[in-house]
C-alpha positions in Angstrom: 142.2 161.5 -185.9 138.7 160.1 -186.0 135.5 161.5 -184.6 133.5 159.2 -182.3 129.9 159.9 -181.2 129.0 157.5 -178.4 125.3 157.1 -177.4 124.3 155.5 -174.1 121.7 152.8 -173.6 118.5 153.0 -171.5 118.4 154.9 -168.2 121.9 156.3 -168.7 123.5 159.6 -169.8 126.7 160.5 -171.5 128.6 160.1 -168.3 128.6 156.4 -169.0 131.4 156.9 -171.5 133.7 159.2 -169.4 136.5 156.6 -169.0 136.5 155.3 -172.5 136.2 158.9 -173.9 139.4 159.9 -172.0 141.3 157.0 -173.6 140.0 157.8 -177.1 141.0 161.4 -176.7 144.4 160.4 -175.4 144.8 158.5 -178.7 144.1 161.6 -180.6 140.4 161.1 -181.5 137.6 163.6 -181.1 134.8 162.3 -178.9 131.2 163.4 -178.3 129.1 161.8 -175.6 125.6 163.4 -175.9 123.0 162.6 -173.3 119.5 161.9 -174.7 116.6 164.2 -173.7 115.1 163.3 -170.3 118.1 161.3 -169.1 121.3 162.2 -167.2 121.9 165.9 -166.8 118.9 166.4 -169.1 116.5 164.7 -166.7 114.7 168.0 -166.1 113.4 167.7 -169.7 111.5 164.5 -169.1 108.4 166.7 -168.7 108.5 167.2 -172.5 107.6 163.5 -172.9 110.5 162.6 -175.2 110.2 159.6 -177.5 112.5 157.8 -180.0 112.1 160.5 -182.5 113.3 163.1 -180.0 116.4 160.9 -179.2 117.2 160.5 -182.9 117.0 164.3 -183.3 119.2 164.8 -180.3 122.1 163.0 -182.0 121.3 164.1 -185.5 121.6 167.7 -184.3 125.0 167.1 -182.7 126.3 165.9 -186.1 124.7 168.8 -187.9 125.5 171.7 -185.6 128.9 170.5 -184.8 129.4 170.0 -188.5 130.8 166.5 -188.0 131.9 164.3 -190.9 133.4 160.8 -191.2 131.8 160.0 -187.8 132.2 156.6 -186.0 128.7 156.4 -184.5 128.4 154.0 -181.6 125.3 152.9 -179.7 124.9 150.6 -176.7 121.7 148.5 -176.2 118.6 150.7 -176.7 120.8 153.2 -178.5 121.0 150.9 -181.5 117.5 152.2 -182.3 118.8 155.8 -182.1 122.0 155.3 -184.2 120.0 153.5 -186.9 117.6 156.4 -187.1 120.4 158.9 -187.3 122.4 157.0 -189.9 119.3 156.7 -192.0 118.9 160.5 -192.1 122.6 161.5 -192.3 124.5 158.7 -194.0 126.8 161.2 -195.7 128.2 162.3 -192.3 128.9 158.8 -191.0 131.9 156.5 -191.8 131.1 153.6 -189.5 128.3 152.3 -187.3 129.2 150.3 -184.1 126.4 148.5 -182.3 127.5 147.4 -178.9 125.2 144.6 -177.6 122.5 146.7 -179.2 119.3 146.4 -181.2 119.6 146.6 -185.0 116.0 147.4 -186.0 114.2 147.0 -189.3 111.7 149.6 -190.5 108.6 149.5 -188.2 110.4 147.9 -185.2 110.3 149.3 -181.7 112.3 148.5 -178.6 109.1 147.1 -177.3 108.8 144.3 -179.9 112.5 143.6 -180.1 113.3 143.4 -176.3 111.2 140.2 -175.7 108.8 139.2 -172.9 111.4 139.4 -170.1 112.3 143.0 -170.7 108.8 144.1 -171.5 107.8 142.7 -168.1 110.6 144.8 -166.5 109.3 147.9 -168.3 105.7 147.2 -167.2 106.7 146.4 -163.6 109.0 149.4 -163.6 106.4 151.9 -164.8 107.0 155.2 -163.0 104.2 156.7 -161.0 103.6 159.3 -163.6 103.0 156.6 -166.2 105.4 158.2 -168.7 108.7 156.7 -167.6 110.2 153.3 -166.7 112.3 153.2 -163.5 115.8 151.7 -163.9 116.3 148.1 -163.0 118.2 147.5 -159.7 121.8 148.7 -159.8 124.4 150.6 -157.9 124.7 153.7 -160.0 122.4 156.5 -158.6 122.7 158.6 -161.8 120.4 156.3 -163.7 116.9 157.8 -164.0 113.5 156.8 -165.5 113.7 156.1 -169.2 110.9 157.7 -171.3 108.3 155.0 -172.0 107.5 156.5 -175.4 111.0 155.9 -176.5 110.6 152.2 -175.8 107.2 152.1 -177.5 107.6 154.2 -180.6 108.4 152.4 -183.9 111.3 153.5 -186.0 110.9 154.6 -189.7 113.8 153.7 -191.9 114.2 154.2 -195.6 117.3 151.9 -195.9 119.8 154.7 -196.4 121.6 153.6 -193.2 122.9 150.6 -195.1 125.0 153.0 -197.3 127.4 153.4 -194.3 130.8 151.9 -195.5 131.5 150.0 -192.3 129.1 148.3 -189.8 130.3 146.5 -186.7 128.3 144.5 -184.2 129.8 143.6 -180.8 127.9 140.8 -179.0 128.2 140.1 -175.3 127.4 136.5 -174.6 128.0 136.5 -170.8 124.5 137.2 -169.5 121.6 134.8 -169.6 118.9 137.3 -170.3 120.4 138.7 -173.5 117.8 139.6 -176.2 120.7 140.0 -178.7 121.5 136.4 -179.6 119.2 136.3 -182.6 120.8 139.5 -183.9 124.3 138.0 -183.5 123.2 134.9 -185.3 121.7 136.9 -188.1 124.7 139.1 -188.7 127.7 136.9 -188.0 127.7 135.4 -191.6 126.7 138.6 -193.3 129.6 139.9 -195.4 128.3 143.5 -194.9 129.1 143.4 -191.2 132.2 143.0 -188.9 130.9 140.9 -186.0 132.7 140.4 -182.8 131.9 138.4 -179.7 132.8 138.8 -176.0 132.1 136.6 -173.0 131.3 139.6 -170.8 128.0 140.8 -169.4 125.9 143.6 -171.0 128.1 146.4 -169.6 130.8 146.1 -172.3 132.3 149.5 -171.6 132.7 148.8 -167.9 133.8 145.1 -168.2 135.8 145.0 -171.5 137.0 148.5 -172.4 140.3 147.3 -173.8 138.6 144.8 -176.0 136.1 147.5 -177.3 139.0 149.8 -178.1 140.8 147.0 -179.9 137.7 146.2 -182.0 137.0 149.8 -183.1 140.6 150.4 -184.0 140.3 147.6 -186.6 137.9 149.7 -188.5 139.4 151.2 -191.7 137.7 154.5 -191.0 139.5 154.8 -187.6 142.9 156.5 -188.0 145.5 157.2 -185.3 146.9 160.6 -184.6 
């Protein structure tokens, strides 16, 4: 049995992973789907003005207080920033990192500089009335809420310890024109330290290609069946 910790992308909560979590648990794995501060069922904490550091601590505390080890830590989109920060602080608790159509930052990067002009404009145009959040882009799911602007703007501080993680996987979704992740895919696909996969889906990999995601992660040496 493996332990998965799944971190949602911008504007979303842990509910994003409910279907995939059911499948993983049915396969015998333990699964945690924490919601980041200010989002999902924790939206009432947006008044605390959470930032990237807050979100890193959200997940690091799950690993610490649940006493998790050999974790498969998975982040989607914005959450690539979060899992990188967590892995840099707690590499001894993590067996594998899985970035699902996500940012892979270097020290000093922020979502703001990695996302590109298109998404920066979305963030600016979507500024909430309070000036502290970014309203979600148009979509059908009413559970999405404003994402803390400070989490998009704050730079990450990395020592490089995250690179100690034994397995690192990148899953790239090529089926949407606005993707900011092509350069990341091109950078990693020939890197022997990474397992790189590509899908022709849109950005919602978990909704559009759950079977493919499951097949990919089960290729990891650190993922064991019941």
